C-alpha positions, 0 to 999 in steps of 0.5 A: 400210192395215191393221195388226195387233194382239195380242188377249188373252181369257179364254175359260174361267175356273176351270171345274170339269170332272168326271172323264171330263167335257166342258166348252166355253169361251165362244165368240168372233168369230174372223173378224178373226184373221189365222191366228196364235193361242196358248192358255194352259192351266192345269189342276189335276188329271187329263188333259185334251185341248183342241180348237178347234170352229168355227161359222158362226152361233155356234149350231151347232158342228163339230169341224173335219176334212179328208179326212185326219181331224180338225184343230183340236187344241190339245193332248192329255194335259195334266196338272197345270200352272200354265200351258202356252202352246201355239202351234197352227194355228187353223182359219178360222171366223166363230166359235170355242170350245174343247172340253175333255175330261177323260180319266177320270183326275180332276176338274180345274179349268181356265182357258183364255186365247186370244192371237190376232193381229188384222187391223184 
């Protein structure tokens, strides 16, 4: 009999991202996620876009897409926030990480936390 639990991990902690810069969270195994995920994002300045990236081997990373275009978007144009808790539809993959792009507004500091439901 399987059961589910909620897992919480900090994937990016007080990470400085330069104006127009890109940063990546640490990667995590994602094969135990049941398809339910939320991301808490804190940003001190600028305007950031956060997307999920996928990997089969934890080495090569992909921006997921369908025949209609890109998927894996968490949120775009996030400005200064002490915390936004965003529910999104995660893309299935053995490993994931998050890509954070600053929109050429200002250097920012970002913290990103993932909450996911695990099937155990």
